[in-house]
C-alpha positions as CSV (number, residue, x, y, z in Angstrom):
1,M,0.6,-12.9,21.3
2,Q,-2.6,-11.0,20.9
3,C,-0.9,-9.0,18.7
4,Q,-0.5,-12.7,16.6
5,F,-3.9,-13.8,16.9
6,S,-4.8,-10.3,15.0
7,R,-2.8,-11.3,12.4
8,C,-3.6,-14.4,11.2
9,I,-7.5,-13.1,11.9
10,V,-6.4,-10.2,8.9
11,A,-4.7,-12.9,6.6
12,T,-7.4,-15.3,7.2
13,L,-10.2,-12.7,6.2
14,L,-7.8,-10.8,3.0
15,L,-7.8,-14.5,1.5
16,V,-11.9,-14.4,2.3
17,F,-13.1,-10.8,1.4
18,P,-12.1,-8.5,-1.3
19,V,-9.6,-6.1,-0.1
20,A,-11.2,-3.5,-1.0
21,A,-14.1,-4.1,1.9
22,L,-11.9,-4.0,4.9
23,A,-9.9,-0.6,3.8
24,D,-10.7,0.6,7.1
25,E,-8.3,-1.9,8.6
26,P,-4.8,0.9,8.1
27,A,-2.5,-2.3,8.0
28,L,-4.7,-3.7,4.8
29,T,-4.9,-0.3,3.4
30,K,-1.1,0.5,3.2
31,A,-0.5,-3.4,1.8
32,F,-3.1,-2.8,-0.4
33,V,-1.6,0.3,-2.0
34,D,1.7,-0.4,-1.4
35,G,2.3,-4.0,-0.9
36,T,4.7,-3.6,2.7
37,G,3.8,-5.9,6.1
38,L,3.5,-9.3,6.6
39,G,4.9,-12.2,4.1
40,W,5.1,-9.3,1.0
41,Q,8.5,-9.2,-0.7
42,E,9.6,-7.2,-3.0
43,L,11.3,-8.7,-6.8
44,T,13.6,-7.1,-8.7
45,L,15.4,-8.7,-11.7
46,D,17.1,-11.0,-9.7
47,N,14.2,-12.6,-9.2
48,F,13.6,-13.5,-12.8
49,E,15.4,-14.8,-15.0
50,T,14.8,-14.0,-19.2
51,V,13.0,-16.7,-21.6
52,N,14.0,-15.1,-24.9
53,G,15.0,-12.2,-24.9
54,D,18.2,-10.3,-25.3
55,A,20.6,-9.4,-22.6
56,D,19.6,-6.0,-22.2
57,T,15.7,-6.1,-22.7
58,W,15.2,-6.2,-19.3
59,T,17.3,-4.0,-17.1
60,Q,16.9,-2.1,-13.6
61,K,18.3,1.3,-12.3
62,D,17.6,3.1,-9.2
63,G,14.1,0.6,-8.6
64,V,12.9,0.3,-11.8
65,I,12.7,-2.0,-14.2
66,H,13.1,-1.2,-17.8
67,C,12.0,-3.3,-20.8
68,K,13.3,-2.4,-24.4
69,G,10.1,-3.6,-25.6
70,Q,12.6,-6.1,-28.2
71,P,12.3,-8.6,-29.0
72,V,8.6,-9.9,-28.2
73,G,9.0,-12.3,-25.1
74,V,8.8,-12.5,-21.5
75,T,11.4,-13.2,-18.3
76,K,9.6,-15.0,-15.7
77,L,10.3,-16.0,-11.5
78,K,12.5,-18.2,-11.1
79,K,9.9,-20.2,-9.3
80,P,6.5,-21.7,-9.9
81,I,3.3,-20.2,-7.8
82,R,0.0,-21.2,-7.1
83,N,-1.8,-18.0,-5.0
84,L,-0.5,-14.7,-4.7
85,E,-1.1,-11.2,-4.1
86,L,1.0,-8.9,-6.4
87,V,1.5,-5.3,-7.0
88,A,2.8,-3.0,-9.6
89,E,3.2,0.3,-10.8
90,W,3.4,0.9,-14.3
91,R,4.2,3.4,-17.3
92,H,4.0,2.8,-21.6
93,L,7.1,5.2,-23.2
94,S,5.1,5.6,-25.9
95,S,1.9,5.2,-27.5
96,G,0.4,2.4,-28.2
97,G,2.9,0.7,-26.1
98,N,2.0,-2.9,-25.4
99,S,2.7,-5.8,-22.4
100,G,1.4,-7.3,-19.5
101,L,1.8,-9.7,-17.0
102,F,1.5,-13.6,-17.3
103,L,-0.3,-15.1,-14.2
104,W,-0.2,-19.4,-13.6
105,A,2.5,-20.0,-17.0
106,P,2.9,-23.6,-17.2
107,E,6.3,-24.9,-17.8
108,S,5.5,-26.6,-20.7
109,V,4.7,-23.2,-22.9
110,L,7.6,-21.6,-21.7
111,K,10.2,-24.5,-23.0
112,G,11.4,-24.1,-26.6
113,I,9.7,-20.2,-27.4
114,Q,12.0,-18.9,-29.8
115,P,12.6,-14.4,-29.6
116,G,9.6,-12.6,-31.3
117,Q,7.2,-15.1,-29.3
118,L,5.0,-15.1,-26.3
119,P,3.9,-18.5,-24.3
120,P,0.8,-19.7,-25.7
121,G,-0.5,-20.5,-22.2
122,G,-1.4,-18.6,-18.9
123,I,-3.6,-15.7,-17.4
124,E,-2.5,-12.2,-19.0
125,V,-3.7,-9.0,-17.1
126,Q,-3.2,-6.4,-19.9
127,V,-0.9,-4.0,-19.5
128,L,-2.1,-1.6,-22.7
129,D,-1.7,2.0,-23.5
130,H,-4.6,4.0,-24.9
131,G,-2.6,5.2,-27.9
132,Y,-3.0,1.4,-28.6
133,A,-7.0,1.6,-29.4
134,A,-6.3,5.0,-31.3
135,Q,-4.1,3.0,-33.6
136,F,-6.1,0.1,-34.6
137,E,-8.6,2.4,-35.5
138,K,-6.4,4.1,-37.6
139,Q,-5.3,1.1,-39.4
140,T,-8.6,-0.4,-39.6
141,G,-11.4,2.1,-40.1
142,K,-13.0,0.6,-37.0
143,K,-13.7,1.0,-33.7
144,P,-11.8,-1.4,-31.1
145,D,-14.4,-3.7,-30.1
146,S,-12.8,-7.1,-28.7
147,F,-10.2,-5.2,-26.0
148,T,-9.7,-2.0,-23.7
149,T,-6.8,-0.3,-22.2
150,H,-8.0,0.3,-18.8
151,G,-7.3,-4.2,-17.3
152,D,-8.6,-7.1,-19.9
153,V,-7.7,-9.9,-18.0
154,F,-8.1,-13.0,-20.5
155,P,-6.8,-16.7,-21.1
156,V,-3.8,-17.4,-23.6
157,G,-4.0,-20.3,-25.7
158,S,-5.1,-23.1,-24.4
159,S,-5.8,-21.6,-20.8
160,K,-9.1,-21.3,-19.4
161,M,-11.1,-18.6,-17.3
162,K,-14.5,-17.8,-16.6
163,P,-14.7,-14.2,-17.4
164,F,-16.4,-11.2,-15.1
165,P,-18.8,-9.6,-16.2
166,P,-18.4,-7.2,-18.8
167,V,-17.2,-10.0,-21.4
168,A,-15.6,-9.5,-24.8
169,P,-18.0,-10.0,-27.2
170,D,-16.9,-12.8,-28.2
171,G,-16.7,-13.7,-24.5
172,S,-13.1,-14.2,-24.2
173,R,-12.1,-11.9,-21.8
174,S,-13.5,-10.0,-19.0
175,F,-13.4,-5.9,-19.8
176,P,-13.0,-3.4,-17.1
177,R,-16.2,-2.2,-15.1
178,K,-14.6,1.0,-15.1
179,N,-12.1,2.9,-17.0
180,L,-9.0,4.1,-15.0
181,S,-5.6,3.3,-16.4
182,K,-3.5,6.3,-16.8
183,G,-2.1,7.4,-20.6
184,M,1.7,7.3,-21.9
185,N,4.3,8.8,-19.0
186,Q,2.2,8.1,-16.4
187,W,2.8,5.6,-13.9
188,N,0.0,3.1,-13.1
189,H,-1.2,0.8,-9.9
190,Y,-1.9,-3.0,-10.1
191,Y,-3.0,-4.6,-7.5
192,I,-3.9,-8.7,-8.3
193,R,-5.2,-11.6,-6.4
194,A,-4.8,-15.0,-7.6
195,I,-6.2,-17.4,-5.4
196,N,-7.4,-20.9,-6.7
197,G,-7.9,-20.7,-9.9
198,E,-9.6,-17.0,-9.5
199,V,-8.5,-13.4,-11.2
200,R,-9.4,-10.1,-9.5
201,L,-7.6,-6.7,-11.2
202,W,-7.6,-3.8,-9.4
203,V,-6.5,-0.4,-11.4
204,N,-5.4,2.5,-9.6
205,G,-7.4,1.6,-6.6
206,E,-10.7,0.2,-7.6
207,E,-11.8,-3.4,-8.7
208,V,-12.8,-3.7,-12.0
209,S,-11.8,-7.6,-13.8
210,G,-11.4,-10.7,-13.3
211,G,-12.4,-14.1,-13.9
212,S,-13.1,-17.8,-12.2
213,D,-12.0,-21.7,-13.1
214,C,-8.6,-20.8,-14.3
215,E,-7.0,-23.3,-15.7
216,P,-3.9,-23.8,-15.0
217,R,-4.0,-22.5,-11.7
218,E,-0.5,-22.8,-11.1
219,G,2.8,-21.6,-12.4
220,F,5.0,-19.1,-12.9
221,M,4.5,-15.1,-12.9
222,C,6.0,-13.6,-16.6
223,L,6.6,-10.2,-17.3
224,E,6.1,-8.8,-20.6
225,S,8.0,-7.9,-23.7
226,E,5.8,-6.6,-27.0
227,G,7.4,-3.9,-28.7
228,A,7.4,-0.7,-27.2
229,P,9.6,0.4,-24.1
230,V,7.6,-0.3,-20.4
231,E,8.8,0.4,-17.2
232,F,7.9,-1.6,-14.0
233,R,8.7,-0.3,-10.7
234,N,7.2,-1.3,-6.7
235,L,6.9,-4.9,-7.8
236,R,6.0,-7.0,-4.5
237,M,4.3,-10.1,-4.0
238,R,3.3,-11.8,-1.5
239,E,2.6,-16.1,-1.4
240,L,-0.5,-17.2,0.1
241,P,-1.2,-20.6,0.9
């Protein structure tokens, strides 16, 4: 009984305080890094369904989910979710690769979208390779200032979010407070807390970006195919009250 009571206290604290503030608790540290422990679920492609891709856009082998990047689109969890913690490792396989994790994409924006389209709604947690910024500068002759490659969080389409600072020049997205993501072919670790309309992102162990007052705050979690090969592994989720 004492052990169960202790777990309840830990779970309550986790909902109220950032995980980083509880790093001295061994169980929470392991959950934060690995997504293991009470309530965590491993996600495989069996938990997802393709929305607007080809049969081979998403494949899985030896625990790694591979996306070939074509056509542009998403695969979504089979059920909507409101409050969650999510752990994912990802890496891009080509310079300038683009992808993302959609949170709270409503059913209405997923219905009827064609191959080559992304959902016009939801909160996106950016998954971007550093080469994308270099390509942008080469093509436009301008320094990229409307995005970063280290974990932007922003609302898509008609969705809304109040971004945590620092923010993009137009105020639309939360920029990371620290540049921590690694480059092509290197695995990055994301930990995401999405609770009651607030999203917080940790990149490789440190909280960097997020936002509050999100609308909607319930919907589907999606993995994004956006033109380049990308891989995900150790994808785990814990649904929260």
